C-alpha positions in Angstrom: 107.1 100.2 109.5 108.7 102.4 106.9 111.3 105.0 107.8 109.1 108.1 107.8 111.9 110.5 108.6 113.5 109.7 105.2 110.3 110.8 103.4 109.9 114.5 102.5 107.2 116.0 104.7 104.4 117.8 103.0 104.1 120.2 105.9 106.2 121.0 109.1 104.3 122.1 112.2 106.4 123.9 114.8 104.8 123.7 118.2 108.0 124.4 120.2 107.2 126.1 123.5 103.6 125.0 123.5 102.3 122.8 126.2 99.4 120.3 126.3 96.9 120.2 124.8 98.0 122.7 122.1 100.5 120.5 120.3 97.9 117.7 119.9 95.1 120.1 118.9 97.3 121.9 116.3 98.5 118.5 114.9 94.9 117.3 114.5 94.0 120.6 112.8 96.9 120.4 110.4 96.3 116.7 109.5 92.7 117.5 108.7 93.9 119.8 105.9 96.3 117.3 104.5 95.7 114.7 101.8 96.0 110.9 102.3 99.5 109.5 102.0 101.2 112.8 103.0 103.7 113.1 105.9 103.5 115.8 108.6 106.6 116.7 110.6 105.9 118.1 114.1 108.6 119.8 116.1 107.8 119.8 119.9 109.6 120.1 123.2 106.6 118.9 125.3 107.3 115.4 126.6 103.6 114.6 127.2 102.7 115.4 123.6 105.7 113.7 122.1 105.5 110.5 124.2 101.8 110.1 124.9 99.0 112.2 123.3 100.2 112.6 119.7 101.4 108.9 119.3 98.2 107.7 120.9 96.1 109.9 118.5 98.1 108.7 115.4 97.7 105.0 116.5 93.9 105.5 117.1 93.6 107.0 113.6 95.6 104.2 112.0 98.4 106.6 110.9 102.0 105.6 110.6 104.1 107.3 113.3 107.7 107.7 114.0 109.4 109.7 116.8 113.0 111.0 116.8 114.3 112.4 120.1 117.0 115.1 120.0 118.4 114.7 123.6 120.9 117.5 123.1 118.1 120.1 122.5 115.3 118.4 124.6 113.0 118.2 121.7 111.4 115.7 119.3 110.7 115.4 115.6 107.5 113.5 115.1 106.6 112.1 111.7 103.0 111.2 111.0 101.8 109.7 107.7 98.2 110.2 107.1 96.4 107.1 105.7 
């Protein structure tokens, strides 16, 4: 898999402070607006979204996915490349 975090995201979605299901719903909505081959960066502090629902959604859609956890701040940067 390519290193998605090294690519410049077309959009950044900040869902910090939001709990399930909102991070997933907002991620889906944003990806629908984006073109094929673009990268979405999602900022979240919801463990269930970062480790379960969003990665599972990306896999189901066939999108490339990469997660970077920032333990110091208790948040994640999720990178999703729309295919």
